[in-house]
N, C-alpha and C positions, 0 to 999 in steps of 0.2 A: 470493605472489599468491593472493588469495581471491576466487573468483567466486561470486556469490549470484544464483540464477535463480528469481524468483517465477513462479507459474503454469506450472511445469514440467509439471503435470498438474492436471486439474480433475475434480470428481465429477459430470460431466455425461455423459449417454448419448452425446452427439455427440462429446465428447472421447475417450471409450472406443472409439467406432467408428473414430475417426481414428488411434488409436495403433498398431494392427497394421501399417499401411502406412508408418509413419514410420521412415525410415532415418537413423540417427544414428551413423555409423561412428566419428567422432572421440570422441564421448561414450563409446561402448562400449569403445574401446581405452583411454581415460583411466581409466574406472572399473575396468578389469581390473588397474590398477596402484595403486589407492588403497584405503585401509582405511576401512571405515565406522565412524563414531563413534556414540555413543548417540543414538537418534532423539529428536526433539522431537514428541511426539504431542499431538493436540488434536482438535477437531471443527470442522465447517464453520460453527458458530454462535458461535465465540469472537469477542469484539469486536476483538481484535488478531489479524490473519492471521499465518500462520507466517513469512512473509518479514519482517514487522515484528519478530516475536519474535527471529528469527535475527540481524537487524541490531542490535537493542537489546542482545542478548547480547554481540556483538562490540564494541559501543561502551561497554559497562559501564553501561547504563541499567537502571532498575527494570523488572521483567518482569511486574508485576501486569496481568492481562487488562483492557484498556480504559484503563489508567493509565500507559502508556509515555509519558513527557512530551516528545513530539516538538515541540510548540509552545514549551515552555519552553527546550528545547535550541536551537531556532532563534532565540528571543529573545536568549539569552545570546550566541550567535554573532554577533548583530547589535549587541551592546553594550548591550542593554536589561537591566534588572534581573532577577535570578532571582526565582523564586516560582511561583505557580500561573497557568498559561497554557493556552490552547486555540486551535485553528485555527477560524476561521469561514469557511465556503465559501458564497458566493452560488450558488444552484442553482435548478433547475427540477424541481418535483414534477409528475408526470403524475397529475392528480386524476381519479379515477373515481367511480362511484356508491357503492362500498363501501370503497375504500382509495386511498391515494396512493402511487405508485411513484417512486423516485428516477430522474431522468434520467441523463445521462452524467456522467463525471468532470469535464468542463469545459464551460462555456457557449460556444457557437459565437459568433465575432465579438464578444467581450466585451473591450473595450479598457481601458486604464488610466483614461482620463477617465470612462468609463462606471462603472467600479468605484469610483472615488473619489467620484463623484456619489452612488451608492447608500450608500456608507459614511457620507457626511456626513448623508444623510437618516435613516439608521438609528441613528447614534451617540447622539442624545438619549434614545432608548428604552433602549439598552443602559446608558447612564449612570445612568438611574433605578434600574437593578438592580445598580449598582456595578461595571459592566463597562466597561473602557477599551479601545477599538478602536485598532489600529495597522495602517496599510496596509503590506502586504508585497509582494504581486503581485496582478494583476487577479483571479485565480481563488481567492485565499486570503489572508485577513487574520489578524492575530494579535490575541488578546483576553486581557487580564489581569484577573483577579478571584479573590478567595478562594473564590468559588463553585466554581471548578474544582479546588480541593484535595479530592481523594477522589471526584470525580465521574467515573465510568467512562463512556467514550464509544466508539462503534463507528467503525472506520475507514471512510471514505467508500467505499472499494473494496468493502466488505462489502455495501453497501446499493444499489449501482447495479443498476437494473432490478427491485428488490425492494420489497415493501411496507415503507414507512418505519416503520410503527407498531411492528413487532417489534424495531426497532433504536434506538428513542429512549432518551435517558438516563432513568434511573429514580430513585425516591426523591424526597425533598423538593426537593433541588437540581435534579433532573431535571424536576420540575413547573414550576420557574421557567423553565427553558430551553424547555419545551413551550409555556408561556404566551407567552413572547417570540416564538417561532416563529409563533404564531397572530396576534400583533400585527403582525408583519412581513408576513404574508400580506395583511392588510388594507391596510397602508401601501403595499406594493409594487403592489397591484392598481390603484391610481390614479396610480402614478408615470409621468411623461411618457416615461421611457426605455422602459418596457414597451409604451407605445403605439407608439413607433418600432420596437421589435423585432417586435411583432405585425404591423405594416404590411410588414415585410420577411420575414415568415414564419419568424422566428427564435423559439426557445423563450424565453418570458418568464422573468424572475427573480421567482419567487413564494415563495421561502423561503430558509433557510440551513441548513447542516449544521455541527454542532459535533463536532470530533474532535481527536485528539492531546492530550487533556487530561491534566493532572497537574502535579506540583510538582517543580522542580529548582532547587537553589540555586547550583550551580556545574557547569561542564562536567567530567564524570568523566575521569580520566586512565587510559584503558584501555590495557592492555598488548598487546591483540590488534591485528592488522592490520585496517584498515578495509576491508571488502569492496567490490568493484566490483559494484554492483547493476545487473543487466541487465533493462530494462523492456520489451524488444521483444515479449514474448509477452502482455503485459498487456491491451492494447486489444482484440486479437482474442479473448482468453479472456472478457473482460467482455461483449463483443458476441456471444459464442457463435458466432463465425465460425471454425469449426474447420479449414477449408481454409486460411485466412490464418494461423491458429495453427501448423499443420503447416509451412507455408512459412517462417514466421518461425523455427521450431525448426531447420529445415534450414539456414537462413542462420547462425543462432547456432552450430550445430555446426561449420560450416566456418570460422568466424572465432574467436570467443572460446574455444570448447572446444578448437579446434586450437592456439590460442596457449597455453592452460593446459597442454596436453600437451607442447608444445615447451619451456615453462618447466620442467616436470618432467624432461624429457630433459636439460636443462642442469644438473640437480642442484639446482634451486631448490625450497624447500619450497612446496607448493601445497595449497589447500583448495578444495573445491567444495561448495556448499550448494544442494540442490534443494528447492524449496518448492511445495506444492500448496495446496489450500484448507483442509486439515485438519492435515497434518503437514509437518515439514521433516526432511531427512536430510543430514548433512554427511559428507564423505569427505576424508581427509587423506593425503598421501603425500610421500615424499622420494625422492631418487635410489636406485636399486636396482642390485644387481650383475647380471652377465650371466645367471647361473643363475636368479635370481629373475625376470628379465624373460622368459626362455625358458619357465619353468614357468607364469607368469601368463597366457601366451597361451592356455593350455588352459582358463583359468578365465573367459574373456570370456563375457558373457551379453548377450542382447538388452536394449536400453535400457528396454523395457517392464517388465522385471523390477524395475527400480529406480524407475520412474515410477508404476506402478499403486498402490503403497502410500501415495503422497502424498495 
């Protein structure tokens, strides 16, 4: 059993302030019986966040920053051809006098008919640049084009609430994407759907985000166990609601962490991967004898010791 926890800690003053009062007894007891593996170190400005790198490593996917081929993997799983793919996410940019900031991960009240309507309106412009759009779900489409071969892109989670300019694709191929984003801003400004959303005080759809780009010809045959990715900390962390983040951590500790500890007690091999905005740290363990369990009790440390380096 492999548990992967994104946003276990964040490099925010609010998160650091919430950490000392956080009580995670199940996690602390679990970590006292696990062995730390080599850390995955990075920084808060990598295009691929630590939890994506950790999951890609487990799945046997390429690990080049910004080129983990998530969209190509999804396409292959849907029976579509392999090759160069990317995710296209309809989104809202909060446009100010000097910059534009990304809204939330998902558009509120954005239905499948709404999404398909926008896709149909946007497809001709993408086609002119050799990009073929495929509907996947309301908040995320698939796009196929050789343009995405070698085009690094930032995960949408990296950009939420931040100035998009610092995270846009670069180089000649990136210029094509940025031009297309500008064209879509003009197209969407006059789209009837946005008139309806504005009348309901909903965020308009005024751009798109490209992510998950890269090339994959076939699904890799990984020998590792696919991790169970826990996303319950994500929304609170991205919204910088640290009271909600602490509450979600407490719930996670009493459920998934307790279950992993129980599995370890049954003698099952377990792995825990904690991910922050910069780094990821994995721990692995198997059943231990009585003397080892007794000795390890004296090695238990506060959860903060393991979370702060993330």
